[in-house]
N, C-alpha and C positions, 0 to 999 in steps of 0.2 A: 913394398906393399902399397897399393893404391889407397889414397885417403878415404875412398868410399868403403873400403874393406877394413879399416883400422878397428880393432876391438876396443873402443874407447872406454867402455865401462870396466872391462877387465883390466886395462892399463891403470885406470884410476885406483882399482882395488889393489893392483900390484905396488903402485906408488905408496899407498898407505901402509901396506904390510912391510915394504922395504924400510920405510921411515921408522916404524915401530919395532921391526924384526919380531913381529908377534901377530899371528892371525886374529887372536883374541882382542888385542887393542885396536887393530884395524877394523874389526868388526863393530866395536864400540863407537869408534868414529864414524863409521858409515851407516850405523843404525841397522845392521844385518846380523846374522849369526856367524860364528866362526866356521861352521860348516859351509855356509854360502861362500865365505872368503876362500876357503880351501878349494871349493869347486870352481870358482873363477880362476884361481891361480893354476889349477891343473889344465883347464880349458885353454888358458893363454899359452901355457908351456906346449901343449899339443899344437896350437895354432902357429906358434913361432919355431917350433922344433928345437927348443932350448930349454934346459933346466935352469930355473931362476933361484931356487932356494935349496940349501942343504937342510933337511929336517934333522936337527940334533935332539938330544934327550930333553933338554930344558928350554931350548930356544931355537931360533932360525939363523941361518948364515946365508949372505948373498953369495952366488956363484960369481966368478970373474966376469961372465957375460952380463949378469945382472948389474954388477958394480959398474961396468963401462957404460950401460944404457941409462942407468937411473938419472944422472945429472941432466942429460939431454931431455929426458922425459919430464923432469921437474921444471926445466925451463919452458918446455912446451906448455905445461899447465898454467905457469905464470903468464904466458902470452895469451892463453885463453882468457884468464882473469882480466888481463888488460883489455882484451877485445870486448868483453862483456861490459866493463866500465865505460868504454867509449860508446858502446851502443846505448847504455843507459843515460849517458850525458845528453843524448839527443831528446830524451824524455825527461828533461830537468823537472823538478818539482816547481820551478818558477816560470815554466812555459806550458800553456795549454793550447793543443791544436784541435780545431773543431771544423766540421763541415756542416753547412746548413743552407737551405734555399735563400736566395737573395731577399725575398719578401720578408722572410722570418727575421733574417739579420737586421734589416732596416727598420722593421716595425715592432719587433719584440726583444730579440736577443741583444742587440747592441746596448740598449739602455740597461739591461740587466747585468751585462758583463761590466759595464761602467760602474754600477752599484758594487758589484763583487770586487772589482779592482780597487775601489776606494777602501773597502774593508781588508784588502790583502795587498798592501804596498809592494811594489817591485814585481808583482806578477805580470807577465806578458801574455798576449793571446795572439794566435795565429789562425785566421779564419779563411776557409776556402768555401766558395760557393758551389753548390751542386743543386740540380733541379730534377734529376731523373730517379726519384724513389730512392731505395736503400743504397748505401755506399758500399763499394767494394773495398773493404779494409785491406785486402791483399795488395791493392795497388796504391795505397796511401798510408803515410805514416801519421795516423790520427789518434788523438786520445778519446774523442767523442764525436758522434754525428747525430744530427736531428733530420728526421724525414717525416712527411705526412703520408699516411696510408695504413697499412695492417702491421700487426706485430712481426717483427723480423723472423724469417724462417731459416736463414743461412746457419749452417753448423757452426757453433762456437760463438755466435753472435746473440747478445742478450740486450733486452730493451726495458725501458720504464716509461710508461705513458704519462704525458702531461694532462691527461683527462679527456672526457668526451668533448667532441667539437660540434659546432653548428655553424650554419652559414646565415649571416645576418645581412640585410639590405641596408646600405648607407648611402647618404647623399649630403650635399652641403646644407647647412641650416637654412630653412625656407624652401627648399626644393620639395616638390611633391612627388607622389607615386607615379605620375605621368612623365617624369623626367626621362631622357634617353637612357638607354641601357649601355652599361660599359661591361664587355666580356673579358674574361681571362681563363687561363687553363684550369685553375682549381675549381672552377664553376662551369663545366661544360654544358650544363642545362639552364643557362641564364633565361629567366622567365620573360623573355621578350620576343616579339614576333621578328624583330630585326634589330641587332645591336648597332648603335651609332658608333662605337669605339670597340676595337679588340686590342688588348695590351698584353705585354709579355708575361706579367705576373700580377698577383693580387695586391702587392704593395703599390705598384704603379696605378692599378685601378682605384685604390683608395685615394691616392693623390690627385687623380683626375676627377674623382667625385668631389673632393674637397675644393678643387679649383672651379666647381660649377659646371662641369662638363656632362653630368648625369648622375645616375645611380648605379650601384654595383652590388652584387651579392658576394661577400667574402667571409672567410673563416673569422669567427668572433675574436679569437685570440690575436689575430692580426690587427683587427679594427679597434681593439679596446683602448689603446693609447690615444688615438685620434678622436675617439668618442669622448674620452675623459677630458681631453684638451679642447673640445668644442669645435674642432676642424670639420667634423662630420656628425650627423646624428643618425641614429637607427630608426628606420622606418617600419620595422617589425621585430618580433621576438626571435626570429630565426627558425630554421628548420634543421632537424638532427641529420647528420651525415654518418656514414659507416667508418670513415677513416678517423684516425687520431694522430696527433703529434707524438713521435717516439724519440726519446734519447737512447741512442744504441752504441754498443761498443763490444769488441771481442772480450773473452774472459779475462786475459791478462790486464787489460785496461781497467776493468772494474775492480781489480785488486789494488789499484793505486789510490792512495789517500787523496790526492789532488782531484781525481775523477769523482770519487765518492762524495767529496765536499762540494764540488761543483753541481753535481746531480741534486744533491740534497737542497742546494740553494735554488736551483731552477724548478724544482718540482712544486706542485701546488701547495704541499704542506711545508715547503721551505721558506 
């Protein structure tokens, strides 16, 4: 029988019933009814064309065919358990894998992960840069991703926002509103007739502004650290934008304590 046709659920029921020699005790272990166990066993016997149990007055007895197959089946389930443990080892509670835009990593995320790491000694981070909106979790083994834009719409992907965002214009201390403009992809409508510089991301635009090359309009979240440190100053109060920063992950990752703890730390209330 091909592996794609293996009746794995029914085989699991058979293994439990064979171990207990009781449909009732197997049902208790599997959290189903004895009738459901009996139905699965009958369906398996029909599929295999083999009788697996002799139904006696007070108990069950394995047929010779079932006795012969049971040890190999139990070894198979042990192999499945080993495979699951190996898969989970890649998602160790001491390793967090994240994907985020380069500018966010440089201007916001790295410092916060450093703080989080000091409070959680031995924790390791693996960070992948991405720039093109939402992450395809089917192509990456990630615990968490961060993107700027709208709430994730992909099936099975859930998100938590970091809050409303605005674009604020920043420049080096002493620079005025007539400084040359520095453009970047997160601000496609830079309020300049002609930009003096066009850079790959908002983080580089902030660094260019700090170096005195001009002014740039960037997400306030990215500029907050440089404003607080005095590298740049805000020239306005900013304008609201429809997008937000989202912490996103598939449902299984949200169940992991390490992911929930990091999200709580990174969230505005954290």
